[in-house]
N, C-alpha and C positions, 0 to 999 in steps of 0.2 A: 719910505714904504716903497714896493715894487708896483709900478702903475699897472704893467702887464698883468700881474697876478690878480689885482682887483678887477681888471676889464674881463679877464677868465671868469673869474665868479660871477660877475653880472651876467654873461652870456649862460652861464649854468643856471641861473635863476629864472631866465626869461621864460623856457618852455612850463615851468611849474606855476609861472603867474598866469601865463594864456591858458592853462588847463583849468584854472578857476575861473575863468572870465565865463559868464553865464552865455554871452553869445555863442562862444565856441562850443560849449556844452550841448545846446539846442541844435546847433547846425550838425554836430556828430551825431546827435541821437537821430536825427531826421534822416541823415545819410545811412546809418546803419540799419534803421527799421526798414528803409526803401529797399537795401540791400537784401534783407531777411524777406520782404514780401516777394523778391524776385525768385526766391528759391521755392514758391510754391508750399509753404509749410500746412500741413494738415494735422489733424488729432483725432483719435479715434473715438467716436461717441455712440452712445446707444440712442437709436432714434426709432420712433414709431413709423413703420410702414404698413402698407397695404397691398394684399393680393386679391383682385376681384377678376372673376368671369361676369360679364355684363350679357344678359340676353333681352332681347328687345321684340316686343310684340309688334309686328308689321301686316297685321291682319286688317280688314276694310274699316273696322271702326275706329282705328288708330288714325284715319283720315279725316276725322272728324274736327273741324277748326272752332274749338271752344276755349282755346287760349289767345291770348292778346300780346303781340310782341310790338314794341314800339308803336304802339296805337292800332295796329293791324291785326284781324284776325288770322290765327297760325294754328294748323292742325297739331293733334297730340305727337305723333310722330316727328315733326320737324322742332317742336319744343323739347321733347326728350332729347335730339339729337343735340340741340343748342346747350341744354343742360349739362350732358355727358361732355361735350367738347369743354365746357368752362370747367367742370371738376376735374378733367384730366390736367388742365393747365395748374391746378392747384395741390395735385399729390404730390408728396416729397419724392426726390429722387431714391430710388432703391426699391419703390413701389412698382407692382406690375399689372397690367391689364390686358383680358382677353374678351374676345367679343363674339357673341352668337346672335340668331334670329330665332323667332319663335312663330309658326303658324301650324294651320291644321292640328296635328296632334305632336308635332316633334318640336325639339329644340336642337338648332344645329349649330355646331362650333365653327366660326369662321377661321379663327386662329387660336392658338395658345397664348397663354398671359406673357406679354413683352414689357418690358423695363421701359417705364413711362418717359424718363429723359432721354437716354439713347434711341428709343424707337418712337420718339413723340409724333414726328411726321408720318410715320406711317400708321399709327393708329388713329391719330385726328383725321387723316384722310379717308380711312376706313369707315369712321363714325359718319362723316359728312356724307359719304355715298350711300349710306342705307336707304332703301328706296322700297315703298309698298309693292312695287313691281317685282321683287325678289320672291313674294309668295309662292310657293308650290301647290297650295291646296286653300281651297274657300273656307273650311271649317275654321272655329277658332275654339277649339276644346282646352281652355286653360288649365284645368286640372292635369290633364293628361300632359300637355307642355311642361308644367311644374314638375309632374313626377318625373318626365323623362330627362329633364335638366338635372335633378337631384341624384337620379340614378348613373348618368354619365359623368358628373363632375365630383362624386362623394369622396374620390381618392385623387383629386387635383391639388389638394391642398390650398385651395383658394376658397374665398366668399363667393356666394353665388347672389348676385343683383338682378331679379327677375321684374322687368318694366312691362306694365299692361294695364288697360283700363278694366281688365275682370269680366268683359262680356262674353260669355258662353254662346257659342251660334253653332248648331241650335243647341236650345237650353238643354242642360244637364238633366238625365233620366235619372231619379235618385235611387233607382235599381242598380245602378252600374257607378255610384259614386265610388271615387277613388280613396284608397287608404294609405295614409302616410306613415304609419307607424313605425315601419321599418327604417325610414330615414330621419325621424325626429330625433334633433340633437347631434346628428352626425356632421352637420355642415351648418357653418354660420352665413349670415347673410340677410338680405332685405327683399321684400317684395314692394316694389315703387308703383302706387296707383296713379295713373296719368288720367286726366281728363276732368270735366266739371261734373257737378251733381245735378244739374238740370236735363232732363233727355233732350236731345236734339238730333235731327234726321242725319243718317248715315249717306255720304256724298257717293254718286254713282257714276264709274269712269267707262267709256269704249274702249275697244281693243288697242287705240293708240294712246290710253292713259289720259285722256281730255273727259274733263268733267262734262256729264250731261243729265245732271238734276240728283234726285235722291231716290233711294229705296222706297216703295209704298208698302203698305202692310200686308199686299197681297205676294210680294217676292222674297219674303224671308219666311223661313220656319218657326213659327212659334211654341212649339213643342218639338221632343224629340221623336222620332220614329225608328229608332235604332232598337234591335234586339225585343225583349218581353216589355209590355206596356207596365207602367209604375202602380196601377192598382188591378186588383182582380176582375175577371171577365165580368163576374155579376154586378160591378158598379161602373162600367163602361157602357155609356148609351150606345146601342147600333153595334155592338162586339159581334164579329164573326172572325173564328179562329183562322181561316185563310184568307179572306178577302178583305177584313177591317179589324185586324188585331188591336187598332189603337180606338176603334170606334168609328161611327160616321159623323160625330158633331164636327162642325166646322169650328176651328180653332182661331180666334184673330186675338192678338194680343199687342204689345207695344214693342216688339223685338226689332222693328225697323227703325226704332229710336233709340240713342245710346246716351248713356251717362256713366261716370267712374261707379263700378259695382263695390263701393268700400266695404260694407258689411260682408259681401263674400270674400274679398281679399284679407281683411282680417281673420274671418274665419281659416282661411288657407294659411295665414301666418301661423295661428296658434296651432293647427295640426302638424306644420311642418317645423315648428322650433325657429321660424325666422322672425325677423321684426318686419312689420309694416309700418310705410312711410308715404304720405302723399305728396306728390309733385305739385305745388301751387305756384312757386315762382322759380324760374329757371336756374337762377343763381344760386338757391338753396340747396341744390342736389350735393354740392362739393360736402357740406356738412355732414349731410347724412352717410356719404362714403367714408367719411374719415371717422364714424363713431369709434370711441376707445375700444368699444366690444369687438370691432371688427380687425384691430391693429394687432401688429407682431413687432416683436422688439430685434434689431439686429445691429451689430457693430458696424459702422459707416465712418469712411475717411472725410471728414467734415474739412472743408477748406476753410482755414482761417487767416487769409491773407490780409483780411479786413482789420486784425488785431495789430501787427506792425504797421499798417497803412494809417490806422488811427493813430498811433504813436508820432509818426513822421507828422501828421497833419497838425497834432498839439504842438509839436517841438517848433513848427514852423510859426503857428499862431502867436507862441508865446517872443519866438525870435522877432518877427515884423511887427506884432501888433501890441505887444505887452512891454517888452524891454525899451524900445525908444523912449516911452513916454517914463519910465522908472529911472533911465539913465539920464534923461533930460533933466 
């Protein structure tokens, strides 16, 4: 027999034997998986994303500190800002968020919706810097502000998130109640109620923004004196067409105290076709903003590097953690 021929045949068999070696197979799988992960593989998936325009009430009553964060009293506005920043971090990439402010009778859009991952820093910083000093008027006409927001944003293709405590200042004159029939069902979204249910004093600030106490009952209007009175002249004590169209009776109420006007906000939600949700804990706002009714679905390129990476990890665990014991 030719020994050289036998030696050649042995060499030919060695690669085949090595390929069947489980240690070689595990190492090859790990290397191939790592190489695949380096090419950043993606997969087109349908994913729920959210487009929101958030309008935040910055009127005086939103400075009431009836939340507690980490054991310390915190204003409604600061609690809302904290909740929004937390929700921003949890919105899926591909979602967009715009920001606006409400005071007096208007809702003012600060910026159009921005993609939340690529524009995270800009949106987060804008929310952080919202301040009651941005208010351009002292009134708080909630229904008018909501009406203005619905009118402006009905064609934006975004959901409306309107955040307020619901306190109309001065109180609304039912003769001039807003009608929302033209907007009902045209826009999806939420009315978020901020604040506690127990009436508490409203803080008062000086021209430098420093707290100087609370509003007294003599410092705020307890009824509306705009337009025509809500009652007929015969029902108004001390009525005079020119000098006292609302009567001479002194009206003292509780408008110097503030609490979440939940029933009123539920009524506005019903009239506009929006959902109502109460902000009790700041970390819960994310769930409300990700309601399935507010989602839209789009194809996104999902990063699946975790898949080959996981294969590589499993192969290495088998190679160094399982096979040594089996072979021994």
